[in-house]
N, C-alpha and C positions, 0 to 999 in steps of 0.2 A: 359961605359954602359952595353957592351956586355960579358965584363970579368968578371962586377959585379955578372950581373944575372947569369952567368958559377959558379962563386963562390957559389950564393944563390943555385943551385940545387946541386952541389956536396954538402954541407951540409945539404941539405933535405933529402939527398938520403946516406951516407957514415955516419954521427954520428948514426943513428938508426941502421943502420947495426953494426954498430960499439958496440953499446950497447946490441943489439939482439944474439950478438956471444956472452957476457958474462952473459946472461939471463939464471938464474937456478928456475926453478918454485917449487912454492910454495905455498900454499893456500891463504899468505898476498900480494903476488905481484901483480902487476895489470898494463896493459896498457890501457891509457885513448886514446881517440879521440872523439873530439867535436869541436864546435864550438859555435858562439854567436855576440850579438850587444846590440844596447840600448835599444832595445824593450822590452829583457826579464829581467822583471823586479819581476816578482812576486808578482806585487802590493807593491813593495815597496818604490818606490818614483816615480814622474813625472819626465821625463827626459825633459831638459831645451837646449840640444843643440846633434844636431846627430854627436858626439863629433864618437865615434868607429862604423865605418861603418857594418863591421864584421870583426870576428876574427875565427884563426883555429889552433886547439889546438892540440900533440901530448905527450904525456908525458907516462916515465916507471916509476916504482919502483919494486928495485930488491934487497930486504933486507934494506942494509944502504943507497944503490947506489941509485941515483935519476937523471932521465934525462928528460929534457923537452925544449917544441920549441914552441914561439907562431908568429904565422902571423898577424900581425893588417892593417885596413886599417882606416885612421884619415882622419877627417877634423875639420880644426881649424878653427872656426868663428872667433876668436879673432886676429891670423894672417892673415885671408885671402888665408890659403893655407892647400895643401892637404900632407899627407907623410904618407907612408908605412911603416911600420917595423918588424925586424924578430929578436927574442931572441933565441938562442940555448946556454943551460946552461947543467951542472951538478955538482949534491952535492954526497955529503958523510955525513952520519947521524952518530955523537956518543953520547951514554948514559954514562957518567961515573960516572951516580949515579941513582940507582932505589931501591925502599924499597916496592913498594907496596902501599905506600901514596904519598911518594913523588918522583918527574923524573923530571932529568936536563936531558937536551939535547942542543948539541952543532954540527951548520950544515952550514960550510963552503960551496960555490956556486962560479961557475967560468965560465963565458961566455962571449958571445961577443954579440951586439948591433949593426946590421945591419940597417941605417934609411935613408927613401930619396925614391927616386922612383924605385919601384919595380914591376910594372905594375901591380898593382891592381885596379885602376881604370877602366881598362876593367869590370875585374868584378863584379864592382858594380853598373855600366853601362847594365849588361846582366842583375842585380837581380834587380834595378831600372825598368827598361823595363816591369821585367815580375808582378811586384808591382802595376805598373802603378801609378810610383810616380817619381817625379821631379830628376832628376840626377844633384849631387851637382858638378857642373862645375868647382870648383876651380883649378888652378893651382898649380902644386906639388913645393915642396923647391927646390934652385938653385943646390944642390949638394947633393949625396948619400956619407954618413959615416959609416965609419965602428971601433965603441969603444968598449972599454973590460965593461963586466959587472960583478959584484963581490960583494957578501956581505955577511955575517956571523953572521947565527942566534945564539943568546942562548937563550933558553927557561926554564922557569921554572913552574912545574904544581903540583898540588893535588889536591887526587882522592878526593870529597867532600863524594860521597855514589854512588855506582855502574854504570859504566857507565858516572857518570856525573864528568867532571874536571874543572877546573879553573886554569886561570895561567896568567903569564906575558912573553912578551918576547921583547928583545932586539937586534937591527940590524945595525949594519952601513954596508954601501953599496954605492957603486960607480956604477952610473949610469945618463951617460952624465955628471951629477957632483956629488961632493960627498952628501950622504943623511945619515940622521941619524933615523930610524924607531924603536917608543916604541908601544906597544900594552897590551891591555889586552883582553882575552877571556874565552869563554866557550863555554863547547862541550859537546854534548852528543851522545857517541859512538864516531863518524866521523863529525857527524854535530855539527853549532854550529854559536857564534859571534865573531867579533873580532874587536875592537875599537880600531884605531889606530891612530899615527900623525907621519907626519913627514914635518912637515912647513903647511900641513895642515891636519884638523880630516876627518878620514872617518871609514866608518864602512862596513867592510865585512861580508856577508852572508854566510854560506856553509849548502848545504841539500845534504848528502852522502847517498845512499841508497846501494852501491857495484856497482851494475848496472850503474844506472844513478848516476850524480852526477851535482846539479847543485851549482855555485858560481856567485855571485853580489857583485858589487863594488858601492859604491855610496860615494863620496867628499862632504862631509858636508857642505853647506852652500857654495857649489861652482856648476858648471853647469853638471859637468862628472859623470855619472853613466851608468852602462853595466852588462849585464850577458853574463854566458856562460850554455853550456849543453854538458857534455863528457858523453862517454861511455864506460866503462872497459870492453874489449873483451873480458879477462878472466873470468869474469864472470860463464859462464856457466861450466868451470871446476873446480870449488872451493865450497868446503861442502855448501849444502842448511843450513841455521839455522833458516827459517821463517817455522813458525807453526801455525798462526793466526795473523790476521790485527787488530793492535789499533787503526789504524788512515790510511788514504788516504790521497794522495795527487793527482791532477787532473791538465794536463795541455792539452790544445786543443785550436784551431780556431772555430771562430763563426763572421760572419758578421749581424751586426742589423744597418738598412736605409745602409747607404754608407759607414759605419765605419767598419773598419777589427780588431776586438778585439782579442789579445792573452787570453785566459781565463786560471784561474791561480785560485783553490779550494783545502782548508784544509778542511778534513772530519774528524771531532772525535769521534767515535763510541761510543756511549750508551748502545747498549746492541746488538743483534743478529738481528735487527728489524729497528734501530732507530739511527740518528745520529745529531749531531751540526755540520750544515754549516758555514764555511766564503769564498766568492768568490769577486775574483778580478780580473774586465776586463780592459786592457788596450790599447790604440791604442796611436800611434805619429806618424804626417807624414807631408809632405812637399808636397802638391799635386800640382799637374802641372796647369800651368797657365802663361800668358804670361808676363813674368816678365818686359818686356821693356817697356811694355803699363802701368802697374801698377805702375813700380820702387819701388816694395818692394815685399819679398818673406815672404810666410804663413805658420806657423806651426801650428796642431792644436794637441792639447792635450787634449784626454779625459778618463776618467775613472770610473767605477761602481766599488762600496765598499756594500758589503752586510752580514746580516746574516740568520739563515734559518736553519730549520728543516726537515730530508728527512728520510724517510719511505722505506725500502727494501718488496718489496713484494717475496712471493712465488718464487723460484726459477722454471724455466722450462727450462727440459735442459741445453744448453749452455747461457741461459738468466735469468739475476735477474733483473727483471723491478723495480722501484723507480717511487716514487712521492714526488717531493720536492716544500717548498714554501720560497720564501726570498724577504727581503724587505731592502733598505738601500739608500745610498745618489751617487748619479749621477753627476760628476765633469767634466763641459766644461770650455777651457780655449783655446786663441786663445794667439799668440807673432807674432808680424809685425819686420822684418827684413828687414835692408834699403840698396838696390843694392848701394849707393855710402859708405857706412861701414857699413860689415858686422856687427861687434860688438855692432852696434847701437841697442838696442833690445827694443822694446816697447812691455810691456804686459799688457793685457785685465785683468780687477778684472776680476776672474772665476766667474761662475756661478753654484751655487748649488743647484740641484733639488732632489727631492725624488724622486725614482723608487720601485715596486716591481716585483717580478716575479714567473711565476709558471713553473717548469720543470717536463716534462713527455718524461720517458726516459726508459735505462736498459743496463746492460755492458755485453760484446759480448763475453766472454770469461771465464767459470768457475772458479772460486775462487782456487787458489794453485794448475791448470793447467801449469801454467808458472810461476815457480818461482825461485830466483837468490838472493842468499847472504841472507839475511832478508828479502826479498819482494817479492811479487805477483806481475803480469802485468799481466789486460786487457784492453781492450778497451770499450770504453764508446760514448753513443749517445743517444743523446735527443731533443725534439722540446720544444724550450723555449717561454714561452708566458710574452712579458717584455711587461710592463705600466709605461709609463713616466708621470709624471704629469708635471704641467707647461708648457705642449708642446709647448703652442703657446710662451712662453719666449726663449726655446730653440733655434726653429726656428728663432727670431730674433735675437739671437746671434750668431747661427752657420751662418748666412747670409753674417755678417760681413768681412768673411773670404776671399771673391771673389770668391771662387772657385765655391759656389752653385749659381742658378739663382735667378732670381729677383722673381719667384712665386714658388720657394721651400720650400717644407711642413714638418715639422719633425712633425710625427704623433705621437701619444700620444701610439696608440697599436702596438707593435712592433714584430712580430713573427719570430722565427729565430732559426737555426738547430746548435747544439752543437757536434762535434766529437773530439773527445782527447782520451790522453794516461790517465789510471787509475793503481795506483802505490798503495799495500796497504803496512804498514810495520808491520813489528814487533818490536814496538820498544825495549822490555826487553828481 
């Protein structure tokens, strides 16, 4: 095990260093560093399992050369085991044909996959303690293995309009076993969607703003779903193309009652003073409780989705106040996972209730003061006055998770504070 960890450290230090030594800077190159887990969904899905506990990502794009490394920590309730994974791979992209409307690309990739006990359970325990969440004390798999990782991606794309590209890709792959991936995608600049099949259908969503990149993977019809956020550390060195914001994306944290939500918002600008908004808020967790006496592990999934109308008020120094009114649906769902067989899951019928909210807040940095690539970044904060209809039904439903006391009451009126990142996008 000590030799395996020495190999892990050597790979993490040596391969990026070799990649950096060959690095030649131009405005298309990227160095991406980030992390993610199953809670980062951008409102795309309900997570059914704490499959990906956390992830660390490091990637380099240098012209046709690519290097990527992923350090992942997994818990698998189907096998009742945990395992860590390190993937280190390099690729080279060839473009045999491109005429402005049609492009073909070929990208071979080769690397290694180390899977087993890499010691990440200690990191998870630290995170869970901070979040006051129950630690997934599953045992590790029996052995650590080193396997080759290789694929050959062949892609064809057609430019339908400026910045809009449609295409298909095919990729035979060896990773644990031989796999075959086929997919269809649509991209706007570097953002887009890919519907793929490798024995299971999956949907991959990519929102790439240059300095910030969000990616979400969802196995359709399955329990696996997770997201990652990466930062391009070379972005401040590139030419800025942002001139004005056609839309915004917000990502932040807020607590409503005792539920900590990751809040995501898309803002579609109508004119200089108003916008249409879509908000999704999501929380999932396994609250700490006495499993020995209850004989069951509880998972809580709660989400809010709403549409609304936003009005920007006149700016004052670095502040741009706004008022926003939203209405939508709150969804509550509780799953029971039994200790004698963690793959046995009992899911209660979800409870759907209406809610409305009034947001009063301000962005805290002037528009265009911090700009990178085709985006500008601000901070935003607001006081959100939330009203949940049928709060008595919510109270009775939520109390079934045994985390709440018998006298717990979910109040209809729930004020909260939101703090988040506000990214303006120049889409054209």
